DRENFI-622071 format. One record per residue (C-alpha): residue number from 1; residue in one letter; x negated, y, z. Coordinates in steps of 0.5 Angstrom, whole numbers, always signed. Example, Ala and Ser with C-alpha at 12.3 -4.5 7.8 and 13.67 -1.06 7.14 Angstrom:
<atoms>
{atom 1,"a",{-25,-9,+16}}
{atom 2,"s",{-27,-2,+14}}
</atoms>
This chain:
<atoms>
{atom 1,"m",{+0,+0,+0}}
{atom 2,"s",{-3,+7,-2}}
{atom 3,"v",{-4,+12,+3}}
{atom 4,"k",{+2,+16,-1}}
{atom 5,"e",{+7,+11,+0}}
{atom 6,"k",{+5,+10,+8}}
{atom 7,"q",{+6,+18,+8}}
{atom 8,"q",{+12,+18,+6}}
{atom 9,"r",{+15,+12,+11}}
{atom 10,"v",{+12,+16,+16}}
{atom 11,"c",{+15,+22,+15}}
{atom 12,"s",{+22,+18,+15}}
{atom 13,"l",{+21,+17,+22}}
{atom 14,"f",{+21,+24,+24}}
{atom 15,"t",{+26,+27,+19}}
{atom 16,"h",{+33,+30,+23}}
{atom 17,"l",{+31,+27,+30}}
{atom 18,"t",{+36,+33,+33}}
{atom 19,"s",{+42,+30,+30}}
{atom 20,"i",{+40,+22,+30}}
{atom 21,"s",{+46,+18,+30}}
{atom 22,"r",{+47,+14,+37}}
{atom 23,"t",{+48,+8,+34}}
{atom 24,"a",{+42,+4,+37}}
{atom 25,"v",{+40,-3,+36}}
{atom 26,"p",{+43,-7,+41}}
{atom 27,"l",{+39,-10,+47}}
{atom 28,"a",{+39,-17,+45}}
{atom 29,"d",{+37,-15,+38}}
{atom 30,"r",{+31,-11,+41}}
{atom 31,"d",{+24,-13,+39}}
{atom 32,"p",{+22,-16,+46}}
{atom 33,"r",{+15,-11,+46}}
{atom 34,"l",{+20,-5,+47}}
{atom 35,"h",{+23,-8,+53}}
{atom 36,"g",{+23,-2,+58}}
{atom 37,"i",{+24,+3,+53}}
{atom 38,"g",{+30,+7,+53}}
{atom 39,"k",{+30,+9,+61}}
{atom 40,"l",{+29,+17,+59}}
{atom 41,"a",{+36,+18,+56}}
{atom 42,"q",{+37,+21,+49}}
{atom 43,"g",{+38,+29,+49}}
{atom 44,"e",{+34,+30,+55}}
{atom 45,"l",{+27,+34,+55}}
{atom 46,"f",{+21,+29,+55}}
{atom 47,"s",{+15,+33,+58}}
{atom 48,"c",{+9,+29,+58}}
{atom 49,"f",{+7,+33,+65}}
{atom 50,"h",{+12,+29,+68}}
{atom 51,"e",{+10,+22,+71}}
{atom 52,"k",{+16,+18,+69}}
{atom 53,"g",{+17,+20,+62}}
{atom 54,"l",{+10,+20,+61}}
{atom 55,"a",{+9,+13,+63}}
{atom 56,"e",{+15,+11,+59}}
{atom 57,"a",{+11,+14,+53}}
{atom 58,"t",{+5,+11,+54}}
{atom 59,"k",{+8,+4,+54}}
{atom 60,"l",{+11,+6,+47}}
{atom 61,"y",{+5,+9,+44}}
{atom 62,"e",{+1,+3,+47}}
{atom 63,"t",{+6,-2,+44}}
{atom 64,"l",{+6,+2,+37}}
{atom 65,"y",{-2,+2,+37}}
{atom 66,"a",{-2,-5,+38}}
{atom 67,"a",{+2,-7,+32}}
{atom 68,"k",{-1,-13,+28}}
{atom 69,"d",{+0,-9,+21}}
{atom 70,"f",{+3,-3,+18}}
{atom 71,"e",{+9,-6,+16}}
{atom 72,"d",{+10,-8,+24}}
{atom 73,"f",{+8,-2,+26}}
{atom 74,"i",{+14,+2,+22}}
{atom 75,"n",{+19,-3,+23}}
{atom 76,"l",{+18,-2,+31}}
{atom 77,"a",{+17,+5,+30}}
{atom 78,"k",{+24,+5,+27}}
{atom 79,"q",{+27,+1,+32}}
{atom 80,"a",{+24,+5,+38}}
{atom 81,"r",{+27,+11,+34}}
{atom 82,"s",{+34,+9,+34}}
{atom 83,"f",{+34,+9,+42}}
{atom 84,"a",{+28,+12,+45}}
{atom 85,"n",{+29,+19,+47}}
{atom 86,"e",{+27,+24,+41}}
{atom 87,"g",{+22,+28,+44}}
{atom 88,"l",{+19,+22,+48}}
{atom 89,"f",{+19,+18,+41}}
{atom 90,"v",{+15,+24,+37}}
{atom 91,"y",{+10,+24,+42}}
{atom 92,"a",{+9,+16,+43}}
{atom 93,"a",{+9,+15,+35}}
{atom 94,"s",{+4,+21,+34}}
{atom 95,"v",{-1,+19,+39}}
{atom 96,"a",{+0,+12,+35}}
{atom 97,"i",{-1,+15,+28}}
{atom 98,"l",{-7,+19,+30}}
{atom 99,"h",{-11,+13,+32}}
{atom 100,"r",{-9,+7,+28}}
{atom 101,"d",{-14,+5,+23}}
{atom 102,"d",{-9,+3,+18}}
{atom 103,"c",{-6,+10,+19}}
{atom 104,"r",{-13,+14,+17}}
{atom 105,"g",{-11,+19,+12}}
{atom 106,"v",{-4,+20,+14}}
{atom 107,"t",{-2,+26,+17}}
{atom 108,"v",{+3,+27,+23}}
{atom 109,"p",{+8,+32,+20}}
{atom 110,"p",{+8,+39,+23}}
{atom 111,"i",{+12,+39,+30}}
{atom 112,"q",{+15,+46,+28}}
{atom 113,"e",{+18,+42,+22}}
{atom 114,"i",{+20,+36,+26}}
{atom 115,"f",{+24,+40,+32}}
{atom 116,"p",{+24,+47,+29}}
{atom 117,"d",{+29,+49,+36}}
{atom 118,"r",{+22,+49,+40}}
{atom 119,"f",{+20,+55,+36}}
{atom 120,"v",{+26,+59,+33}}
{atom 121,"p",{+31,+63,+37}}
{atom 122,"s",{+38,+59,+38}}
{atom 123,"e",{+41,+66,+35}}
{atom 124,"t",{+37,+65,+28}}
{atom 125,"i",{+39,+58,+28}}
{atom 126,"s",{+46,+59,+29}}
{atom 127,"l",{+45,+65,+24}}
{atom 128,"a",{+42,+60,+19}}
{atom 129,"l",{+48,+55,+20}}
{atom 130,"k",{+53,+61,+18}}
{atom 131,"e",{+49,+62,+12}}
{atom 132,"v",{+49,+55,+10}}
{atom 133,"t",{+57,+55,+11}}
{atom 134,"n",{+58,+61,+7}}
{atom 135,"h",{+53,+59,+1}}
{atom 136,"p",{+52,+52,+1}}
{atom 137,"d",{+50,+52,-6}}
{atom 138,"k",{+44,+57,-5}}
{atom 139,"d",{+37,+57,-2}}
{atom 140,"i",{+38,+61,+5}}
{atom 141,"e",{+32,+65,+8}}
{atom 142,"v",{+34,+69,+15}}
{atom 143,"e",{+30,+73,+19}}
{atom 144,"i",{+28,+71,+26}}
{atom 145,"e",{+31,+74,+32}}
{atom 146,"s",{+27,+78,+37}}
{atom 147,"t",{+27,+75,+44}}
{atom 148,"g",{+26,+82,+48}}
{atom 149,"n",{+25,+89,+48}}
{atom 150,"i",{+20,+94,+51}}
{atom 151,"l",{+24,+94,+58}}
{atom 152,"d",{+19,+88,+59}}
{atom 153,"p",{+12,+90,+59}}
{atom 154,"e",{+10,+83,+57}}
{atom 155,"y",{+14,+84,+51}}
{atom 156,"k",{+8,+87,+48}}
{atom 157,"m",{+5,+80,+48}}
{atom 158,"s",{+10,+76,+45}}
{atom 159,"y",{+8,+76,+38}}
{atom 160,"f",{+2,+72,+41}}
{atom 161,"r",{+6,+68,+46}}
{atom 162,"e",{+11,+66,+41}}
{atom 163,"d",{+6,+64,+35}}
{atom 164,"v",{+8,+58,+31}}
{atom 165,"g",{+1,+56,+30}}
{atom 166,"t",{-2,+57,+37}}
{atom 167,"n",{+4,+53,+40}}
{atom 168,"a",{+3,+48,+35}}
{atom 169,"h",{-4,+47,+37}}
{atom 170,"h",{-2,+46,+44}}
{atom 171,"w",{+2,+40,+42}}
{atom 172,"h",{-3,+37,+38}}
{atom 173,"w",{-9,+38,+43}}
{atom 174,"h",{-5,+34,+48}}
{atom 175,"i",{-3,+28,+43}}
{atom 176,"v",{-11,+28,+41}}
{atom 177,"y",{-12,+27,+48}}
{atom 178,"p",{-7,+24,+52}}
{atom 179,"a",{-7,+24,+60}}
{atom 180,"t",{-6,+17,+60}}
{atom 181,"w",{-11,+14,+55}}
{atom 182,"r",{-14,+8,+57}}
{atom 183,"p",{-20,+6,+53}}
{atom 184,"e",{-20,-1,+55}}
{atom 185,"v",{-13,-2,+52}}
{atom 186,"m",{-14,+3,+46}}
{atom 187,"g",{-21,+1,+45}}
{atom 188,"k",{-23,+8,+44}}
{atom 189,"l",{-27,+12,+48}}
{atom 190,"k",{-25,+20,+49}}
{atom 191,"d",{-32,+23,+50}}
{atom 192,"r",{-32,+29,+55}}
{atom 193,"k",{-24,+29,+55}}
{atom 194,"g",{-24,+32,+62}}
{atom 195,"e",{-29,+38,+60}}
{atom 196,"l",{-25,+39,+54}}
{atom 197,"f",{-19,+40,+58}}
{atom 198,"y",{-22,+45,+62}}
{atom 199,"y",{-26,+49,+56}}
{atom 200,"m",{-20,+49,+51}}
{atom 201,"h",{-15,+52,+56}}
{atom 202,"q",{-21,+57,+59}}
{atom 203,"q",{-22,+59,+52}}
{atom 204,"m",{-14,+60,+51}}
{atom 205,"c",{-14,+65,+57}}
{atom 206,"a",{-20,+69,+55}}
{atom 207,"r",{-16,+69,+48}}
{atom 208,"y",{-10,+72,+52}}
{atom 209,"d",{-14,+77,+56}}
{atom 210,"c",{-17,+80,+49}}
{atom 211,"e",{-11,+81,+46}}
{atom 212,"r",{-8,+84,+53}}
{atom 213,"l",{-14,+89,+53}}
{atom 214,"s",{-13,+90,+45}}
{atom 215,"n",{-6,+92,+47}}
{atom 216,"g",{-8,+97,+52}}
{atom 217,"m",{-6,+92,+58}}
{atom 218,"r",{-9,+90,+64}}
{atom 219,"r",{-12,+83,+64}}
{atom 220,"m",{-7,+78,+67}}
{atom 221,"i",{-7,+77,+75}}
{atom 222,"p",{-8,+70,+76}}
{atom 223,"f",{-3,+66,+79}}
{atom 224,"h",{-6,+65,+86}}
{atom 225,"n",{+0,+64,+91}}
{atom 226,"f",{+4,+58,+92}}
{atom 227,"e",{+10,+63,+95}}
{atom 228,"e",{+9,+68,+90}}
{atom 229,"e",{+15,+71,+87}}
{atom 230,"l",{+14,+70,+79}}
{atom 231,"e",{+16,+75,+73}}
{atom 232,"g",{+22,+73,+69}}
{atom 233,"y",{+22,+70,+62}}
{atom 234,"s",{+28,+68,+57}}
{atom 235,"a",{+25,+64,+51}}
{atom 236,"h",{+32,+64,+47}}
{atom 237,"l",{+31,+57,+46}}
{atom 238,"t",{+37,+52,+45}}
{atom 239,"s",{+35,+44,+45}}
{atom 240,"l",{+39,+42,+39}}
{atom 241,"v",{+38,+34,+42}}
{atom 242,"s",{+42,+36,+48}}
{atom 243,"g",{+46,+43,+46}}
{atom 244,"l",{+43,+46,+53}}
{atom 245,"q",{+39,+52,+53}}
{atom 246,"y",{+32,+52,+56}}
{atom 247,"a",{+33,+55,+63}}
{atom 248,"s",{+31,+62,+63}}
{atom 249,"r",{+27,+65,+70}}
{atom 250,"p",{+30,+71,+73}}
{atom 251,"e",{+25,+75,+76}}
{atom 252,"g",{+23,+74,+83}}
{atom 253,"f",{+24,+66,+83}}
{atom 254,"r",{+19,+62,+88}}
{atom 255,"l",{+17,+55,+87}}
{atom 256,"h",{+21,+50,+91}}
{atom 257,"d",{+20,+43,+93}}
{atom 258,"l",{+22,+37,+87}}
{atom 259,"k",{+25,+30,+88}}
{atom 260,"d",{+18,+27,+86}}
{atom 261,"v",{+13,+33,+89}}
{atom 262,"d",{+13,+38,+95}}
{atom 263,"v",{+10,+45,+94}}
{atom 264,"q",{+6,+43,+100}}
{atom 265,"d",{+3,+38,+96}}
{atom 266,"m",{+0,+42,+91}}
{atom 267,"i",{-3,+47,+96}}
{atom 268,"r",{-6,+40,+99}}
{atom 269,"w",{-9,+38,+93}}
{atom 270,"r",{-12,+45,+91}}
{atom 271,"e",{-15,+45,+98}}
{atom 272,"r",{-18,+38,+97}}
{atom 273,"i",{-21,+40,+90}}
{atom 274,"l",{-24,+46,+93}}
{atom 275,"e",{-27,+42,+98}}
{atom 276,"a",{-30,+37,+93}}
{atom 277,"i",{-33,+43,+90}}
{atom 278,"d",{-36,+46,+96}}
{atom 279,"l",{-39,+39,+98}}
{atom 280,"g",{-41,+37,+91}}
{atom 281,"f",{-38,+31,+91}}
{atom 282,"v",{-32,+27,+90}}
{atom 283,"e",{-29,+21,+93}}
{atom 284,"d",{-26,+15,+89}}
{atom 285,"e",{-21,+11,+92}}
{atom 286,"s",{-26,+6,+95}}
{atom 287,"h",{-29,+13,+99}}
{atom 288,"q",{-35,+12,+95}}
{atom 289,"q",{-38,+19,+94}}
{atom 290,"i",{-39,+21,+86}}
{atom 291,"k",{-44,+27,+86}}
{atom 292,"l",{-41,+33,+81}}
{atom 293,"t",{-48,+33,+77}}
{atom 294,"e",{-49,+39,+72}}
{atom 295,"d",{-48,+33,+67}}
{atom 296,"n",{-42,+30,+69}}
{atom 297,"g",{-39,+35,+74}}
{atom 298,"i",{-34,+39,+70}}
{atom 299,"d",{-32,+33,+66}}
{atom 300,"i",{-30,+29,+73}}
{atom 301,"l",{-26,+36,+75}}
{atom 302,"g",{-22,+36,+69}}
{atom 303,"s",{-20,+29,+69}}
{atom 304,"i",{-18,+31,+77}}
{atom 305,"v",{-15,+37,+76}}
{atom 306,"e",{-11,+35,+70}}
{atom 307,"s",{-10,+28,+73}}
{atom 308,"s",{-11,+24,+67}}
{atom 309,"y",{-13,+16,+67}}
{atom 310,"e",{-20,+18,+68}}
{atom 311,"s",{-18,+22,+75}}
{atom 312,"k",{-23,+19,+80}}
{atom 313,"n",{-17,+19,+86}}
{atom 314,"k",{-11,+21,+84}}
{atom 315,"l",{-7,+19,+90}}
{atom 316,"f",{-12,+24,+94}}
{atom 317,"y",{-13,+29,+89}}
{atom 318,"g",{-6,+29,+86}}
{atom 319,"s",{-4,+32,+79}}
{atom 320,"l",{-5,+40,+80}}
{atom 321,"h",{-4,+42,+73}}
{atom 322,"n",{+2,+37,+71}}
{atom 323,"w",{+6,+38,+77}}
{atom 324,"g",{+5,+46,+77}}
{atom 325,"h",{+8,+46,+70}}
{atom 326,"v",{+14,+42,+72}}
{atom 327,"m",{+15,+46,+78}}
{atom 328,"m",{+15,+52,+74}}
{atom 329,"a",{+20,+49,+69}}
{atom 330,"n",{+25,+47,+74}}
{atom 331,"i",{+24,+53,+78}}
{atom 332,"t",{+32,+55,+78}}
{atom 333,"d",{+35,+48,+79}}
{atom 334,"p",{+29,+44,+83}}
{atom 335,"d",{+34,+39,+85}}
{atom 336,"g",{+38,+38,+79}}
{atom 337,"r",{+45,+40,+82}}
{atom 338,"f",{+47,+44,+76}}
{atom 339,"n",{+44,+39,+71}}
{atom 340,"e",{+40,+44,+67}}
{atom 341,"n",{+35,+44,+62}}
{atom 342,"p",{+28,+45,+65}}
{atom 343,"g",{+25,+52,+62}}
{atom 344,"v",{+19,+52,+57}}
{atom 345,"m",{+14,+50,+61}}
{atom 346,"s",{+16,+43,+61}}
{atom 347,"d",{+13,+42,+54}}
{atom 348,"t",{+7,+43,+51}}
{atom 349,"s",{+10,+46,+45}}
{atom 350,"t",{+14,+51,+48}}
{atom 351,"s",{+10,+53,+54}}
{atom 352,"l",{+5,+58,+51}}
{atom 353,"r",{+11,+62,+50}}
{atom 354,"d",{+12,+64,+58}}
{atom 355,"p",{+7,+69,+61}}
{atom 356,"i",{+6,+65,+67}}
{atom 357,"f",{+3,+59,+63}}
{atom 358,"y",{-3,+64,+62}}
{atom 359,"r",{-3,+66,+69}}
{atom 360,"y",{-3,+59,+72}}
{atom 361,"h",{-8,+57,+67}}
{atom 362,"r",{-12,+63,+69}}
{atom 363,"f",{-11,+60,+76}}
{atom 364,"i",{-13,+53,+74}}
{atom 365,"d",{-19,+56,+71}}
{atom 366,"n",{-22,+60,+77}}
{atom 367,"i",{-22,+53,+80}}
{atom 368,"f",{-27,+51,+75}}
{atom 369,"q",{-31,+57,+75}}
{atom 370,"d",{-32,+56,+83}}
{atom 371,"y",{-35,+49,+81}}
{atom 372,"k",{-40,+53,+75}}
{atom 373,"q",{-42,+58,+81}}
{atom 374,"t",{-45,+52,+84}}
{atom 375,"l",{-50,+51,+79}}
{atom 376,"k",{-56,+55,+78}}
{atom 377,"p",{-56,+60,+72}}
{atom 378,"y",{-59,+59,+66}}
{atom 379,"d",{-67,+61,+66}}
{atom 380,"k",{-70,+64,+60}}
{atom 381,"a",{-73,+57,+58}}
{atom 382,"q",{-66,+54,+58}}
{atom 383,"l",{-64,+60,+53}}
{atom 384,"d",{-70,+61,+49}}
{atom 385,"f",{-72,+57,+42}}
{atom 386,"p",{-79,+58,+41}}
{atom 387,"g",{-81,+62,+35}}
{atom 388,"v",{-74,+63,+33}}
{atom 389,"q",{-72,+70,+32}}
{atom 390,"v",{-65,+73,+30}}
{atom 391,"v",{-67,+79,+27}}
{atom 392,"n",{-60,+82,+24}}
{atom 393,"v",{-53,+80,+24}}
{atom 394,"t",{-47,+83,+20}}
{atom 395,"v",{-40,+82,+20}}
{atom 396,"n",{-39,+82,+12}}
{atom 397,"a",{-32,+85,+11}}
{atom 398,"k",{-29,+91,+7}}
{atom 399,"v",{-33,+95,+12}}
{atom 400,"p",{-39,+92,+15}}
{atom 401,"n",{-38,+90,+23}}
{atom 402,"l",{-31,+93,+22}}
{atom 403,"v",{-25,+87,+22}}
{atom 404,"t",{-18,+89,+20}}
{atom 405,"t",{-12,+86,+23}}
{atom 406,"f",{-4,+86,+20}}
{atom 407,"m",{+2,+83,+21}}
{atom 408,"k",{+3,+78,+15}}
{atom 409,"t",{+10,+75,+14}}
{atom 410,"d",{+11,+67,+13}}
{atom 411,"d",{+17,+62,+13}}
{atom 412,"l",{+19,+56,+16}}
{atom 413,"e",{+23,+50,+13}}
{atom 414,"l",{+28,+48,+18}}
{atom 415,"t",{+32,+42,+14}}
{atom 416,"h",{+27,+37,+16}}
{atom 417,"g",{+28,+38,+23}}
{atom 418,"i",{+36,+40,+22}}
{atom 419,"d",{+41,+37,+18}}
{atom 420,"f",{+45,+42,+15}}
{atom 421,"g",{+49,+38,+10}}
{atom 422,"t",{+45,+41,+4}}
{atom 423,"t",{+40,+39,-1}}
{atom 424,"k",{+38,+46,-1}}
{atom 425,"s",{+32,+50,+2}}
{atom 426,"v",{+34,+53,+9}}
{atom 427,"k",{+28,+58,+12}}
{atom 428,"v",{+26,+62,+17}}
{atom 429,"k",{+22,+68,+15}}
{atom 430,"y",{+17,+71,+21}}
{atom 431,"q",{+11,+75,+22}}
{atom 432,"h",{+5,+73,+25}}
{atom 433,"l",{-2,+76,+26}}
{atom 434,"d",{-7,+75,+21}}
{atom 435,"h",{-14,+79,+19}}
{atom 436,"e",{-18,+80,+13}}
{atom 437,"p",{-23,+75,+11}}
{atom 438,"f",{-30,+76,+13}}
{atom 439,"t",{-37,+73,+13}}
{atom 440,"f",{-43,+73,+18}}
{atom 441,"n",{-49,+75,+15}}
{atom 442,"i",{-55,+72,+20}}
{atom 443,"s",{-62,+74,+19}}
{atom 444,"v",{-67,+70,+22}}
{atom 445,"d",{-74,+69,+23}}
{atom 446,"n",{-78,+62,+24}}
{atom 447,"q",{-85,+63,+26}}
{atom 448,"s",{-85,+56,+30}}
{atom 449,"g",{-90,+54,+25}}
{atom 450,"g",{-85,+49,+20}}
{atom 451,"a",{-78,+48,+18}}
{atom 452,"k",{-73,+47,+24}}
{atom 453,"q",{-66,+45,+25}}
{atom 454,"a",{-62,+50,+29}}
{atom 455,"t",{-55,+50,+32}}
{atom 456,"v",{-52,+57,+31}}
{atom 457,"r",{-47,+59,+36}}
{atom 458,"i",{-42,+65,+35}}
{atom 459,"f",{-38,+69,+41}}
{atom 460,"l",{-34,+75,+41}}
{atom 461,"g",{-33,+79,+48}}
{atom 462,"p",{-29,+85,+49}}
{atom 463,"k",{-34,+91,+51}}
{atom 464,"y",{-30,+95,+56}}
{atom 465,"d",{-25,+93,+61}}
{atom 466,"e",{-18,+96,+62}}
{atom 467,"l",{-20,+103,+65}}
{atom 468,"g",{-25,+104,+59}}
{atom 469,"n",{-31,+101,+64}}
{atom 470,"r",{-37,+98,+60}}
{atom 471,"l",{-36,+90,+63}}
{atom 472,"d",{-43,+87,+65}}
{atom 473,"p",{-45,+80,+63}}
{atom 474,"e",{-42,+77,+69}}
{atom 475,"h",{-35,+80,+68}}
{atom 476,"q",{-36,+79,+61}}
{atom 477,"r",{-37,+72,+60}}
{atom 478,"t",{-31,+69,+62}}
{atom 479,"l",{-27,+73,+56}}
{atom 480,"c",{-32,+71,+51}}
{atom 481,"i",{-29,+67,+45}}
{atom 482,"e",{-32,+62,+41}}
{atom 483,"l",{-32,+64,+34}}
{atom 484,"d",{-36,+58,+31}}
{atom 485,"k",{-41,+53,+32}}
{atom 486,"f",{-45,+50,+26}}
{atom 487,"q",{-52,+47,+24}}
{atom 488,"v",{-57,+50,+20}}
{atom 489,"e",{-64,+48,+17}}
{atom 490,"l",{-69,+54,+18}}
{atom 491,"a",{-74,+54,+13}}
{atom 492,"a",{-81,+57,+16}}
{atom 493,"g",{-81,+64,+15}}
{atom 494,"k",{-75,+69,+14}}
{atom 495,"n",{-68,+66,+13}}
{atom 496,"a",{-61,+69,+11}}
{atom 497,"i",{-55,+65,+13}}
{atom 498,"t",{-48,+66,+11}}
{atom 499,"r",{-42,+63,+14}}
{atom 500,"d",{-35,+64,+12}}
{atom 501,"h",{-30,+65,+18}}
{atom 502,"k",{-25,+60,+14}}
{atom 503,"l",{-31,+55,+16}}
{atom 504,"s",{-30,+56,+24}}
{atom 505,"s",{-31,+50,+28}}
{atom 506,"v",{-25,+52,+33}}
{atom 507,"t",{-19,+53,+27}}
{atom 508,"v",{-15,+49,+23}}
{atom 509,"s",{-14,+53,+17}}
{atom 510,"e",{-8,+50,+14}}
{atom 511,"t",{-2,+46,+16}}
{atom 512,"h",{+1,+41,+11}}
{atom 513,"t",{+8,+42,+11}}
{atom 514,"f",{+14,+36,+10}}
{atom 515,"k",{+14,+38,+3}}
{atom 516,"q",{+7,+38,+1}}
{atom 517,"l",{+6,+31,+5}}
{atom 518,"l",{+12,+28,+1}}
{atom 519,"a",{+9,+30,-5}}
{atom 520,"g",{+2,+27,-3}}
{atom 521,"e",{-1,+34,-3}}
{atom 522,"g",{-8,+33,+1}}
{atom 523,"v",{-6,+26,+3}}
{atom 524,"s",{-12,+21,+2}}
{atom 525,"e",{-16,+16,+6}}
{atom 526,"n",{-22,+21,+7}}
{atom 527,"t",{-18,+27,+9}}
{atom 528,"t",{-22,+31,+15}}
{atom 529,"e",{-17,+34,+18}}
{atom 530,"f",{-11,+29,+19}}
{atom 531,"c",{-10,+30,+26}}
{atom 532,"s",{-8,+38,+25}}
{atom 533,"c",{-12,+39,+32}}
{atom 534,"g",{-15,+46,+32}}
{atom 535,"w",{-13,+54,+33}}
{atom 536,"p",{-10,+57,+28}}
{atom 537,"e",{-14,+60,+23}}
{atom 538,"h",{-10,+67,+23}}
{atom 539,"m",{-11,+68,+30}}
{atom 540,"l",{-18,+67,+30}}
{atom 541,"i",{-20,+74,+33}}
{atom 542,"p",{-16,+79,+37}}
{atom 543,"r",{-11,+84,+34}}
{atom 544,"g",{-15,+90,+36}}
{atom 545,"s",{-12,+97,+37}}
{atom 546,"h",{-10,+102,+32}}
{atom 547,"k",{-16,+106,+34}}
{atom 548,"g",{-21,+100,+33}}
{atom 549,"s",{-22,+96,+40}}
{atom 550,"e",{-30,+95,+41}}
{atom 551,"f",{-33,+88,+42}}
{atom 552,"d",{-40,+85,+43}}
{atom 553,"l",{-41,+79,+37}}
{atom 554,"f",{-46,+75,+40}}
{atom 555,"v",{-50,+70,+36}}
{atom 556,"i",{-55,+65,+39}}
{atom 557,"l",{-59,+60,+36}}
{atom 558,"t",{-61,+54,+39}}
{atom 559,"d",{-66,+47,+38}}
{atom 560,"y",{-61,+42,+34}}
{atom 561,"e",{-66,+37,+37}}
{atom 562,"q",{-64,+38,+44}}
{atom 563,"d",{-57,+39,+42}}
{atom 564,"a",{-56,+32,+38}}
{atom 565,"v",{-53,+27,+41}}
{atom 566,"g",{-54,+22,+36}}
{atom 567,"g",{-50,+18,+31}}
{atom 568,"e",{-47,+25,+29}}
{atom 569,"a",{-39,+26,+28}}
{atom 570,"s",{-37,+24,+21}}
{atom 571,"g",{-31,+23,+17}}
{atom 572,"v",{-24,+24,+20}}
{atom 573,"c",{-22,+30,+25}}
{atom 574,"v",{-28,+34,+25}}
{atom 575,"d",{-25,+40,+23}}
{atom 576,"a",{-24,+44,+30}}
{atom 577,"i",{-30,+40,+34}}
{atom 578,"s",{-30,+46,+39}}
{atom 579,"y",{-24,+45,+42}}
{atom 580,"c",{-22,+38,+39}}
{atom 581,"g",{-28,+34,+39}}
{atom 582,"a",{-29,+29,+33}}
{atom 583,"k",{-24,+24,+35}}
{atom 584,"d",{-26,+18,+37}}
{atom 585,"q",{-33,+19,+37}}
{atom 586,"k",{-38,+23,+41}}
{atom 587,"y",{-37,+31,+42}}
{atom 588,"p",{-43,+33,+38}}
{atom 589,"d",{-47,+38,+42}}
{atom 590,"k",{-50,+35,+49}}
{atom 591,"k",{-50,+43,+51}}
{atom 592,"p",{-44,+45,+56}}
{atom 593,"m",{-38,+47,+53}}
{atom 594,"g",{-38,+55,+52}}
{atom 595,"f",{-46,+55,+53}}
{atom 596,"p",{-49,+60,+55}}
{atom 597,"f",{-43,+63,+58}}
{atom 598,"d",{-41,+58,+62}}
{atom 599,"r",{-45,+59,+68}}
{atom 600,"v",{-46,+65,+72}}
{atom 601,"i",{-50,+71,+69}}
{atom 602,"t",{-54,+75,+74}}
{atom 603,"a",{-57,+80,+69}}
{atom 604,"d",{-54,+87,+70}}
{atom 605,"t",{-54,+89,+62}}
{atom 606,"v",{-53,+85,+56}}
{atom 607,"a",{-61,+87,+54}}
{atom 608,"e",{-63,+84,+60}}
{atom 609,"f",{-59,+77,+59}}
{atom 610,"l",{-62,+77,+51}}
{atom 611,"t",{-68,+72,+49}}
{atom 612,"p",{-71,+73,+42}}
{atom 613,"n",{-67,+68,+39}}
{atom 614,"m",{-60,+72,+41}}
{atom 615,"s",{-57,+78,+39}}
{atom 616,"c",{-51,+82,+41}}
{atom 617,"t",{-48,+87,+35}}
{atom 618,"d",{-43,+92,+36}}
{atom 619,"v",{-36,+90,+32}}
{atom 620,"k",{-30,+94,+32}}
{atom 621,"i",{-23,+90,+31}}
{atom 622,"k",{-18,+95,+28}}
{atom 623,"h",{-10,+93,+27}}
{atom 624,"v",{-7,+97,+21}}
{atom 625,"i",{+1,+97,+20}}
</atoms>
């Protein structure tokens, strides 16, 4: 069977799930391998943060992954689709497809087309339905509805929080790195999974704060007190599988105990994790001490904080990250007495819409930063690349070192996710941030005496805080966004390196739509981005301001021989390696993620921090209307 045929059969699994018929396969006729699936009722919102739903999803994706061949997999998946919870099925089937060897080259359809109701306000979907009813013989395109106004100061950030691509990225990341991934069952190891959990979310927080500064707002105040009153939020989303709205959160609500977890549990888990950081070790379930070393400390802590399968002692250290999401999602109906849908924080494809997501993740990140502060700052020898000097760096756009951003119109097809009873196209038109094309031009002098393999790392950090004060390197480092990381060969003497922004190691440049996948576009055994994991290319850099926001562009060259892990990443899913790693292969960089901004910087000025193999260039980002 060709990959194109497999792709078409896979796409059929994900079509019209919001209006799936409830005539499920009778219990007696079900494949015995699917025993235990169906506990979470259809129509309920599945959350991969909630342990009970996640346990069922894990059983399903392990069962689908273990199917003896592609035909067996499809038959099992079709059967599960008829009675499993809709969101749980999509999560589990997606994990299985991403990792089955016989699905190599097959792409999971975009989540925004499978469940458009998670991305498009209910008012807009209602408007589309009316237009289809009035014009059944025409293609329909409706404008997306606004979800708030300027009375809410956080509304300024709605274009970022509600971006379709960023929310889809978060969903995809959590299917590439399931919390419950068991290497002994799946036969594949997720290298540095805990550290990736830390780093991807840390970068998301840095990106969000840079966006806030671009909008003239103060950096976010981290969530820090389990008794504090939270800001309000309304997502304007309605789940089409149940007809229930995602719960809104009125201002002033506090976290409450749930049936499965208490607020006091959360406080206790945080204290235990902080104590482990202070002591320099964690205790496993056998009370054996495991040191938090420079090499593995952040990976161990990432697994404990997320509470993934790799957590060293889940009973003791708990599930701080996951239950935090669930608590905040159920804040208006903690004991379930009103049978409400939870809020958007319950779901990886919607949680980025809520301002509390970023404040909560800054709180989580501050725990990781506490650990990073226990490590020795990098000395000059660790930062230097002897004989290699960065002479000059230019961002080559229409105007050198000035990148312009703008709002771009795009559309989202609804008909694969919602059955409108028409064969015509039904689309939603919306706007997202974008930027002009640019390249990095880097001049390097290699006086090391011969050719050298180098790793080039590019970061962007804001120069000034919200009050216009120059940020010192220590306060700037947690706001630095990784823009790219790549390998290059340096000849002896002078070198000119040119790098297109579209090749960035953090972004996925395009999403293959249902229509393209069904037509076989981009479908190949050798595709390099079928997992679709990566930050959206249009959101690579912050918005900037109308006057032009000033940023520092850092370029650092390091010795690739010291960075290489051996058996370098190749083949599939190596498009956005900085955030997503190389799927089922070793993370292709020995250095800590975020190097050299992952540790405390004691230098008072940027000039004092830099070594000859590093440079800092003034760059402006200007937003035009």
